[in-house]
C-alpha positions as CSV (number, residue, x, y, z in Angstrom):
1,X,0.0,0.0,0.0
2,X,1.4,3.3,-0.9
3,X,1.8,6.3,1.4
4,X,-0.6,8.3,-0.7
5,X,-3.3,5.7,-0.4
6,X,-2.8,5.6,3.4
7,X,-3.0,9.4,3.6
8,X,-6.2,9.4,1.5
9,X,-7.8,6.7,3.8
10,X,-6.8,8.7,6.9
11,X,-8.1,12.0,5.5
12,X,-11.4,10.3,4.4
13,X,-11.8,8.8,7.9
14,X,-11.1,12.2,9.5
15,X,-13.5,14.0,7.2
16,X,-16.2,11.4,7.9
17,X,-15.6,11.8,11.6
18,X,-15.9,15.6,11.4
19,X,-19.1,15.2,9.4
20,X,-20.6,12.8,12.0
21,X,-19.6,15.2,14.9
22,X,-21.0,18.2,13.1
23,X,-24.3,16.5,12.3
24,X,-24.7,15.3,15.9
25,X,-24.1,18.8,17.3
26,X,-26.6,20.3,14.8
27,X,-29.2,17.7,15.9
28,X,-28.6,18.5,19.6
29,X,-28.8,22.2,19.0
30,X,-32.1,21.7,17.1
31,X,-33.4,19.5,19.9
32,X,-32.6,22.3,22.4
33,X,-34.3,24.9,20.2
34,X,-37.3,22.5,19.9
35,X,-37.4,22.1,23.7
36,X,-37.5,25.9,24.1
37,X,-40.3,26.0,21.6
38,X,-42.3,23.8,24.0
39,X,-41.5,26.3,26.8
40,X,-42.6,29.1,24.4
41,X,-46.1,27.6,24.1
42,X,-46.4,27.5,27.9
43,X,-45.0,31.0,28.2
44,X,-47.5,32.3,25.7
45,X,-50.3,30.8,27.7
46,X,-48.9,32.3,30.8
47,X,-48.6,35.8,29.2
48,X,-52.2,35.6,28.0
49,X,-53.4,34.8,31.6
50,X,-51.5,37.5,33.3
51,X,-53.6,40.4,32.2
52,X,-56.7,38.6,33.3
53,X,-55.2,37.9,36.7
54,X,-54.1,41.5,37.0
55,X,-57.5,42.8,36.1
56,X,-59.2,40.4,38.6
57,X,-56.8,41.7,41.4
58,X,-56.9,45.4,40.6
59,X,-60.2,46.1,42.3
60,X,-59.0,44.6,45.5
61,X,-55.4,45.8,45.6
62,X,-55.7,49.5,45.4
63,X,-52.6,50.0,47.5
64,X,-50.5,47.4,45.6
65,X,-50.1,49.2,42.3
66,X,-46.3,48.7,42.3
67,X,-46.7,44.9,42.4
68,X,-49.1,45.0,39.5
69,X,-46.9,47.5,37.6
70,X,-43.9,45.2,38.1
71,X,-45.8,42.2,36.7
72,X,-47.0,44.2,33.7
73,X,-43.5,45.5,33.0
74,X,-41.9,42.0,33.4
75,X,-44.5,40.5,31.1
76,X,-43.8,43.1,28.4
77,X,-40.1,42.5,28.7
78,X,-40.6,38.8,28.5
79,X,-42.8,39.1,25.4
80,X,-40.3,41.4,23.6
81,X,-37.1,39.3,24.4
82,X,-35.7,37.8,21.2
83,X,-32.9,35.4,22.0
84,X,-33.3,32.3,24.1
85,X,-30.9,33.6,26.7
86,X,-32.7,37.0,27.0
87,X,-36.1,35.2,27.3
88,X,-34.7,33.0,30.1
89,X,-33.6,36.2,32.0
90,X,-36.9,38.0,31.3
91,X,-39.0,34.9,32.3
92,X,-37.1,34.6,35.6
93,X,-38.0,38.2,36.4
94,X,-41.6,37.6,35.5
95,X,-41.6,34.5,37.8
96,X,-40.3,36.7,40.6
97,X,-42.9,39.3,40.0
98,X,-45.7,36.7,40.1
99,X,-44.3,35.4,43.4
100,X,-44.5,38.9,44.8
101,X,-48.2,39.0,43.7
102,X,-48.9,35.7,45.6
103,X,-47.4,37.3,48.8
104,X,-49.5,40.5,48.3
105,X,-52.7,38.5,47.7
106,X,-52.4,37.0,51.2
107,X,-53.5,40.3,52.7
108,X,-56.8,40.2,50.8
109,X,-59.1,37.5,52.1
110,X,-62.1,38.6,49.9
111,X,-59.9,38.4,46.8
112,X,-58.7,34.9,47.8
113,X,-62.4,33.9,48.0
114,X,-63.3,35.3,44.6
115,X,-64.3,32.5,42.2
116,X,-62.9,34.4,39.2
117,X,-59.5,34.8,41.0
118,X,-59.5,31.2,42.1
119,X,-60.1,30.0,38.6
120,X,-57.3,32.2,37.2
121,X,-55.0,30.9,40.0
122,X,-55.8,27.3,39.1
123,X,-55.1,28.0,35.4
124,X,-51.8,29.8,36.2
125,X,-50.8,26.9,38.5
126,X,-51.5,24.4,35.7
127,X,-49.5,26.5,33.3
128,X,-46.6,26.8,35.8
129,X,-46.6,23.0,36.3
130,X,-46.4,22.5,32.6
131,X,-43.8,25.1,32.3
132,X,-41.7,23.4,35.0
133,X,-41.9,20.1,33.0
134,X,-40.9,21.9,29.8
135,X,-38.0,23.6,31.6
136,X,-36.8,20.2,32.8
137,X,-36.9,18.9,29.2
138,X,-35.1,22.0,27.9
139,X,-32.4,21.7,30.6
140,X,-31.9,18.1,29.7
141,X,-31.5,19.0,26.0
142,X,-29.1,21.8,27.0
143,X,-27.1,19.5,29.1
144,X,-26.9,16.9,26.3
145,X,-25.7,19.6,23.9
146,X,-23.2,21.0,26.4
147,X,-21.8,17.6,27.1
148,X,-21.5,16.8,23.4
149,X,-19.6,20.1,22.8
150,X,-17.2,19.5,25.6
151,X,-16.2,15.9,25.1
152,X,-13.3,14.6,22.9
153,X,-13.1,14.6,19.9
154,X,-16.0,17.1,19.4
155,X,-14.3,19.7,21.6
156,X,-11.7,20.0,18.8
157,X,-14.2,21.0,16.2
158,X,-17.2,22.5,18.1
159,X,-15.7,26.0,18.5
160,X,-14.7,26.0,14.8
161,X,-18.3,25.3,13.8
162,X,-19.7,28.0,16.1
163,X,-21.0,25.7,18.9
164,X,-20.6,27.0,22.4
165,X,-21.8,26.1,25.9
166,X,-25.4,27.2,26.4
167,X,-27.1,28.3,29.7
168,X,-29.7,26.3,31.5
169,X,-33.1,27.7,32.3
170,X,-32.5,28.1,36.1
171,X,-34.1,29.9,38.9
172,X,-32.9,33.4,39.6
173,X,-31.0,34.0,42.9
174,X,-34.1,35.6,44.5
175,X,-36.4,32.7,43.4
176,X,-33.9,30.2,44.7
177,X,-33.8,32.0,48.1
178,X,-37.6,32.0,48.3
179,X,-37.8,28.3,47.4
180,X,-35.2,27.4,50.1
181,X,-37.1,29.3,52.8
182,X,-39.4,27.1,54.8
183,X,-43.1,27.8,54.2
184,X,-45.1,29.6,57.0
185,X,-48.0,27.7,58.3
186,X,-50.7,29.9,59.9
187,X,-53.9,28.8,61.7
């Protein structure tokens, strides 16, 4: 076997390996984007419910305008964010604003008893649960892509093809702090 033939075989194997790595990374990136599209559906539903919730609460919460304004502003920012990473940040801010609303609502027993408000709360709870499941799937797809980018031999070519580590859809620092705090039980 001549040296030229050996070099051609090695070059062919190398090219095939690069093609396989590139195609795998593209599939994983597309899987991540598809996972975010699932989140997007839930976020759209959440964004549609928020104005209804705010309207239901407005009559009761005359002194809580800043909470309602924060939710409205966070919703607008979330709806106008364009990149996946900007959307993640904006949605974390919106989640924090909604948590602030839940705390403020505790001071209004008549509001908590309102059937309209209760129905909206149930719908938002349902959307939040679906959103949590979609986020878990998105984070799994992101982890799989990040792992594929960082392992050998893909790490040699990933940067060259424009693939880089992607962020997870995680809780913000304030959300994490509120989730770590033990719930208050009042009788």
